[in-house]
C-alpha positions as a Markdown table, in Angstrom:
| # | Residue | x | y | z |
|---|---|---|---|---|
| 1 | Unk | 0.0 | 0.0 | 0.0 |
| 2 | Unk | 2.8 | 2.4 | 0.8 |
| 3 | Unk | 4.4 | 1.8 | -2.6 |
| 4 | Unk | 1.1 | 2.5 | -4.3 |
| 5 | Unk | 0.6 | 5.7 | -2.4 |
| 6 | Unk | 4.2 | 6.7 | -3.2 |
| 7 | Unk | 3.6 | 6.0 | -6.9 |
| 8 | Unk | 0.4 | 8.0 | -6.8 |
| 9 | Unk | 2.2 | 11.0 | -5.3 |
| 10 | Unk | 5.0 | 10.6 | -7.8 |
| 11 | Unk | 2.6 | 10.4 | -10.7 |
| 12 | Unk | 0.5 | 13.5 | -9.8 |
| 13 | Unk | 3.5 | 15.4 | -8.5 |
| 14 | Unk | 5.4 | 14.8 | -11.7 |
| 15 | Unk | 2.7 | 15.2 | -14.3 |
| 16 | Unk | 0.3 | 17.7 | -12.8 |
| 17 | Unk | 0.0 | 20.8 | -10.6 |
| 18 | Unk | -2.5 | 19.0 | -8.4 |
| 19 | Unk | -1.2 | 19.3 | -4.8 |
| 20 | Unk | 0.0 | 16.0 | -3.4 |
| 21 | Unk | 2.3 | 15.1 | -0.5 |
| 22 | Unk | 6.0 | 15.1 | -1.6 |
| 23 | Unk | 6.9 | 11.4 | -1.6 |
| 24 | Unk | 9.5 | 9.8 | -3.8 |
| 25 | Unk | 10.5 | 6.1 | -3.8 |
| 26 | Unk | 12.7 | 4.6 | -6.5 |
| 27 | Unk | 11.0 | 1.2 | -5.9 |
| 28 | Unk | 7.6 | 2.7 | -6.8 |
| 29 | Unk | 8.8 | 4.2 | -10.1 |
| 30 | Unk | 7.7 | 1.2 | -12.3 |
| 31 | Unk | 4.2 | 1.7 | -11.0 |
| 32 | Unk | 4.0 | 5.3 | -12.4 |
| 33 | Unk | 3.2 | 4.5 | -16.1 |
| 34 | Unk | 0.0 | 2.5 | -15.4 |
| 35 | Unk | -1.1 | 5.2 | -13.0 |
| 36 | Unk | -0.8 | 8.0 | -15.6 |
| 37 | Unk | -4.4 | 7.6 | -16.7 |
| 38 | Unk | -5.5 | 8.6 | -13.2 |
| 39 | Unk | -4.0 | 12.0 | -13.9 |
| 40 | Unk | -6.1 | 12.0 | -17.1 |
| 41 | Unk | -9.2 | 11.3 | -15.0 |
| 42 | Unk | -8.5 | 14.3 | -12.8 |
| 43 | Unk | -7.9 | 16.5 | -15.8 |
| 44 | Unk | -11.0 | 15.2 | -17.6 |
| 45 | Unk | -13.2 | 16.0 | -14.6 |
| 46 | Unk | -11.9 | 19.6 | -14.4 |
| 47 | Unk | -12.2 | 20.0 | -18.2 |
| 48 | Unk | -15.7 | 18.7 | -18.1 |
| 49 | Unk | -16.5 | 21.1 | -15.2 |
| 50 | Unk | -15.1 | 24.1 | -17.1 |
| 51 | Unk | -17.2 | 23.2 | -20.1 |
| 52 | Unk | -20.3 | 22.9 | -18.0 |
| 53 | Unk | -19.8 | 26.0 | -15.9 |
| 54 | Unk | -18.9 | 28.2 | -18.8 |
| 55 | Unk | -22.0 | 27.0 | -20.6 |
| 56 | Unk | -24.2 | 27.5 | -17.5 |
| 57 | Unk | -23.1 | 31.1 | -17.1 |
| 58 | Unk | -23.5 | 31.7 | -20.8 |
| 59 | Unk | -19.9 | 32.8 | -21.6 |
| 60 | Unk | -19.4 | 33.7 | -25.2 |
| 61 | Unk | -17.6 | 31.4 | -27.6 |
| 62 | Unk | -14.2 | 33.0 | -27.6 |
| 63 | Unk | -13.8 | 33.1 | -23.8 |
| 64 | Unk | -15.1 | 29.5 | -23.5 |
| 65 | Unk | -12.8 | 28.3 | -26.2 |
| 66 | Unk | -9.8 | 29.9 | -24.5 |
| 67 | Unk | -10.7 | 28.3 | -21.2 |
| 68 | Unk | -11.2 | 24.9 | -22.9 |
| 69 | Unk | -7.9 | 25.2 | -24.7 |
| 70 | Unk | -5.7 | 26.1 | -21.7 |
| 71 | Unk | -7.4 | 24.1 | -18.9 |
| 72 | Unk | -5.5 | 20.8 | -19.6 |
| 73 | Unk | -2.3 | 22.6 | -20.4 |
| 74 | Unk | -2.3 | 24.6 | -17.1 |
| 75 | Unk | -3.2 | 21.6 | -14.9 |
| 76 | Unk | -0.2 | 19.7 | -16.2 |
| 77 | Unk | 2.1 | 22.7 | -15.6 |
| 78 | Unk | 2.9 | 22.8 | -19.4 |
| 79 | Unk | 5.2 | 19.8 | -19.0 |
| 80 | Unk | 3.9 | 18.1 | -22.1 |
| 81 | Unk | 3.9 | 21.4 | -24.1 |
| 82 | Unk | 7.6 | 21.7 | -23.1 |
| 83 | Unk | 8.2 | 18.3 | -24.6 |
| 84 | Unk | 6.3 | 19.2 | -27.7 |
| 85 | Unk | 8.4 | 22.4 | -28.3 |
| 86 | Unk | 11.7 | 20.6 | -27.7 |
| 87 | Unk | 10.8 | 17.8 | -30.0 |
| 88 | Unk | 9.6 | 20.1 | -32.8 |
| 89 | Unk | 12.9 | 22.0 | -32.5 |
| 90 | Unk | 14.8 | 18.8 | -32.9 |
| 91 | Unk | 12.8 | 17.1 | -35.6 |
| 92 | Unk | 12.4 | 20.2 | -37.8 |
| 93 | Unk | 16.1 | 21.0 | -37.6 |
| 94 | Unk | 16.8 | 18.3 | -40.2 |
| 95 | Unk | 20.1 | 17.7 | -38.4 |
| 96 | Unk | 21.7 | 14.4 | -37.8 |
| 97 | Unk | 20.7 | 12.2 | -34.8 |
| 98 | Unk | 23.5 | 13.5 | -32.5 |
| 99 | Unk | 22.6 | 17.1 | -33.2 |
| 100 | Unk | 18.9 | 16.4 | -32.6 |
| 101 | Unk | 19.7 | 14.8 | -29.2 |
| 102 | Unk | 21.7 | 17.9 | -28.3 |
| 103 | Unk | 18.7 | 20.1 | -29.2 |
| 104 | Unk | 16.4 | 18.0 | -27.1 |
| 105 | Unk | 18.8 | 18.6 | -24.1 |
| 106 | Unk | 19.1 | 22.3 | -24.8 |
| 107 | Unk | 16.9 | 24.4 | -22.4 |
| 108 | Unk | 16.6 | 27.2 | -25.0 |
| 109 | Unk | 13.5 | 27.5 | -27.2 |
| 110 | Unk | 14.2 | 27.6 | -30.9 |
| 111 | Unk | 12.2 | 29.2 | -33.8 |
| 112 | Unk | 10.9 | 25.8 | -34.9 |
| 113 | Unk | 9.4 | 25.1 | -31.5 |
| 114 | Unk | 7.8 | 28.6 | -31.3 |
| 115 | Unk | 6.2 | 28.3 | -34.8 |
| 116 | Unk | 5.0 | 24.8 | -34.1 |
| 117 | Unk | 3.4 | 25.9 | -30.8 |
| 118 | Unk | 1.6 | 28.8 | -32.6 |
| 119 | Unk | 0.2 | 26.4 | -35.2 |
| 120 | Unk | -0.8 | 23.9 | -32.5 |
| 121 | Unk | -2.5 | 26.6 | -30.4 |
| 122 | Unk | -4.5 | 28.0 | -33.3 |
| 123 | Unk | -5.6 | 24.6 | -34.4 |
| 124 | Unk | -6.6 | 23.6 | -30.9 |
| 125 | Unk | -8.4 | 27.0 | -30.4 |
| 126 | Unk | -10.3 | 26.6 | -33.6 |
| 127 | Unk | -11.4 | 23.2 | -32.5 |
| 128 | Unk | -12.4 | 24.4 | -29.1 |
| 129 | Unk | -14.3 | 27.4 | -30.6 |
| 130 | Unk | -16.3 | 25.1 | -32.9 |
| 131 | Unk | -16.8 | 22.6 | -30.1 |
| 132 | Unk | -18.0 | 25.3 | -27.8 |
| 133 | Unk | -20.8 | 26.3 | -30.3 |
| 134 | Unk | -21.8 | 22.6 | -30.6 |
| 135 | Unk | -22.0 | 22.0 | -26.8 |
| 136 | Unk | -24.6 | 24.7 | -26.5 |
| 137 | Unk | -24.9 | 27.6 | -24.1 |
| 138 | Unk | -26.4 | 25.7 | -21.2 |
| 139 | Unk | -26.3 | 22.1 | -20.1 |
| 140 | Unk | -28.2 | 20.9 | -17.1 |
| 141 | Unk | -25.9 | 18.6 | -15.2 |
| 142 | Unk | -28.7 | 16.4 | -13.9 |
| 143 | Unk | -30.1 | 15.8 | -17.4 |
| 144 | Unk | -27.1 | 15.5 | -19.6 |
| 145 | Unk | -27.9 | 13.0 | -22.3 |
| 146 | Unk | -25.6 | 10.0 | -22.5 |
| 147 | Unk | -25.1 | 10.5 | -26.2 |
| 148 | Unk | -23.3 | 13.9 | -26.0 |
| 149 | Unk | -19.9 | 15.1 | -27.0 |
| 150 | Unk | -19.4 | 16.8 | -23.7 |
| 151 | Unk | -18.7 | 13.4 | -22.0 |
| 152 | Unk | -15.7 | 12.9 | -24.3 |
| 153 | Unk | -13.8 | 15.7 | -22.6 |
| 154 | Unk | -13.7 | 13.4 | -19.6 |
| 155 | Unk | -12.1 | 10.6 | -21.6 |
| 156 | Unk | -9.7 | 12.3 | -24.0 |
| 157 | Unk | -7.0 | 13.0 | -21.3 |
| 158 | Unk | -7.3 | 9.4 | -20.1 |
| 159 | Unk | -6.9 | 7.9 | -23.5 |
| 160 | Unk | -3.9 | 10.1 | -24.3 |
| 161 | Unk | -2.1 | 9.0 | -21.1 |
| 162 | Unk | -3.0 | 5.4 | -21.6 |
| 163 | Unk | -1.3 | 5.6 | -25.1 |
| 164 | Unk | 1.6 | 7.4 | -23.6 |
| 165 | Unk | 2.1 | 5.0 | -20.7 |
| 166 | Unk | 1.9 | 2.1 | -23.1 |
| 167 | Unk | 4.5 | 3.5 | -25.4 |
| 168 | Unk | 6.7 | 4.3 | -22.4 |
| 169 | Unk | 6.8 | 0.7 | -21.2 |
| 170 | Unk | 7.0 | -0.9 | -24.6 |
| 171 | Unk | 9.3 | 1.1 | -26.8 |
| 172 | Unk | 13.1 | 1.4 | -26.9 |
| 173 | Unk | 14.5 | 4.3 | -25.0 |
| 174 | Unk | 17.0 | 6.7 | -26.6 |
| 175 | Unk | 19.0 | 6.7 | -23.3 |
| 176 | Unk | 18.9 | 4.9 | -20.0 |
| 177 | Unk | 18.9 | 8.3 | -18.3 |
| 178 | Unk | 16.0 | 10.6 | -17.9 |
| 179 | Unk | 12.5 | 10.1 | -16.6 |
| 180 | Unk | 11.3 | 8.3 | -19.7 |
| 181 | Unk | 13.6 | 5.4 | -18.9 |
| 182 | Unk | 13.5 | 5.9 | -15.1 |
| 183 | Unk | 9.8 | 5.2 | -14.8 |
| 184 | Unk | 9.7 | 2.3 | -17.2 |
| 185 | Unk | 13.0 | 0.6 | -16.4 |
| 186 | Unk | 11.5 | -2.3 | -14.3 |
| 187 | Unk | 7.9 | -2.1 | -15.6 |
| 188 | Unk | 6.8 | -5.5 | -16.9 |
| 189 | Unk | 4.0 | -7.2 | -18.6 |
| 190 | Unk | 1.5 | -6.3 | -15.8 |
| 191 | Unk | 2.0 | -2.6 | -16.5 |
| 192 | Unk | 1.4 | -3.1 | -20.3 |
| 193 | Unk | -1.6 | -5.2 | -19.6 |
| 194 | Unk | -3.1 | -2.6 | -17.2 |
| 195 | Unk | -2.6 | 0.2 | -19.8 |
| 196 | Unk | -4.1 | -1.9 | -22.6 |
| 197 | Unk | -7.1 | -2.7 | -20.5 |
| 198 | Unk | -7.5 | 1.0 | -19.5 |
| 199 | Unk | -7.3 | 2.0 | -23.1 |
| 200 | Unk | -9.9 | -0.6 | -24.2 |
| 201 | Unk | -12.2 | 0.5 | -21.4 |
| 202 | Unk | -11.9 | 4.1 | -22.5 |
| 203 | Unk | -12.6 | 3.3 | -26.1 |
| 204 | Unk | -15.7 | 1.3 | -24.9 |
| 205 | Unk | -16.9 | 4.2 | -22.8 |
| 206 | Unk | -16.4 | 6.6 | -25.6 |
| 207 | Unk | -18.6 | 4.6 | -27.9 |
| 208 | Unk | -21.1 | 4.1 | -25.1 |
| 209 | Unk | -21.4 | 7.8 | -24.3 |
| 210 | Unk | -21.0 | 9.2 | -27.8 |
| 211 | Unk | -21.7 | 6.4 | -30.3 |
| 212 | Unk | -19.7 | 6.7 | -33.5 |
| 213 | Unk | -18.4 | 10.1 | -32.4 |
| 214 | Unk | -16.5 | 8.3 | -29.6 |
| 215 | Unk | -15.2 | 5.7 | -32.0 |
| 216 | Unk | -13.9 | 8.4 | -34.4 |
| 217 | Unk | -12.2 | 10.3 | -31.6 |
| 218 | Unk | -10.6 | 7.2 | -30.3 |
| 219 | Unk | -9.3 | 6.1 | -33.7 |
| 220 | Unk | -8.1 | 9.6 | -34.5 |
| 221 | Unk | -6.2 | 9.9 | -31.3 |
| 222 | Unk | -4.6 | 6.5 | -31.6 |
| 223 | Unk | -3.6 | 7.1 | -35.3 |
| 224 | Unk | -2.0 | 10.5 | -34.6 |
| 225 | Unk | -0.2 | 9.3 | -31.5 |
| 226 | Unk | 1.1 | 6.2 | -33.2 |
| 227 | Unk | 2.3 | 8.1 | -36.3 |
| 228 | Unk | 3.9 | 10.9 | -34.1 |
| 229 | Unk | 5.8 | 8.5 | -31.8 |
| 230 | Unk | 6.8 | 6.2 | -34.6 |
| 231 | Unk | 8.2 | 9.0 | -36.8 |
| 232 | Unk | 9.9 | 10.8 | -33.9 |
| 233 | Unk | 11.5 | 7.7 | -32.5 |
| 234 | Unk | 12.8 | 6.7 | -35.9 |
| 235 | Unk | 14.4 | 10.1 | -36.2 |
| 236 | Unk | 15.9 | 10.1 | -32.7 |
| 237 | Unk | 16.7 | 6.4 | -32.4 |
| 238 | Unk | 14.3 | 5.8 | -29.5 |
| 239 | Unk | 11.9 | 7.6 | -27.2 |
| 240 | Unk | 12.3 | 9.8 | -24.2 |
| 241 | Unk | 10.1 | 12.1 | -22.1 |
| 242 | Unk | 10.1 | 14.9 | -24.6 |
| 243 | Unk | 8.9 | 12.6 | -27.4 |
| 244 | Unk | 6.2 | 11.2 | -25.2 |
| 245 | Unk | 4.9 | 14.7 | -24.3 |
| 246 | Unk | 5.0 | 15.6 | -28.0 |
| 247 | Unk | 2.9 | 12.6 | -29.0 |
| 248 | Unk | 0.5 | 13.0 | -26.1 |
| 249 | Unk | -0.1 | 16.7 | -27.0 |
| 250 | Unk | -0.7 | 15.9 | -30.6 |
| 251 | Unk | -3.1 | 13.1 | -29.8 |
| 252 | Unk | -5.2 | 15.3 | -27.5 |
| 253 | Unk | -5.4 | 18.1 | -30.1 |
| 254 | Unk | -6.3 | 15.4 | -32.7 |
| 255 | Unk | -9.1 | 14.3 | -30.4 |
| 256 | Unk | -10.4 | 17.9 | -30.1 |
| 257 | Unk | -10.3 | 18.4 | -33.9 |
| 258 | Unk | -12.1 | 15.2 | -34.6 |
| 259 | Unk | -14.7 | 16.0 | -31.9 |
| 260 | Unk | -15.3 | 19.4 | -33.4 |
| 261 | Unk | -15.4 | 18.2 | -37.0 |
| 262 | Unk | -17.6 | 15.1 | -36.9 |
């Protein structure tokens, strides 16, 4: 039980700004990847609440869209956005592998990362703006229909972190140093099984709550995540924390875009 509590504190303390006791135990590190979806549940609940509250008080589309856009980013302390920027700097540099690895380690932000973040932000904002209009101005919490897109805001962060955790414990690491390797070093088949099960449950719930909309969102997120992590890992020679954050970010934005379009 102590190891589980330590792992929970490590997971939330590392991947969110949600206050937790400061507890760190190297023996609990392999338990962190399968617990990452729990952070997604917390983010999803807050995201859902923001969507409902802004609709309840009749906030206009732009304000609501901005709040929907930045809520999950702020809760995570921008840790995944940082990985997205660093990875874009490296991948778009068109340098050799060694140079790309140096760029990933560099704390400075390059032009490629800034431009990529601007494009990502505009894309996500457009999706949130369109989604905001489709959610409607007011939703009664006690009478929310099961077949509604609003429920998918609960599930998107969980699916993205299930995909990320699965990649973390399954794919070759670019280095044995860093958090990407640290948390997955001794994670075994049980961790992979737990993440696969979580992902399957999320897909099932998406279909249950939103029908084909849920299936489209799930497939879109999985496709974008898989393509992003595959191309990035081929270019770098493995995965690390930055690449995982990059792929997670793209998969969540893909989920928003699909949700807004279909």
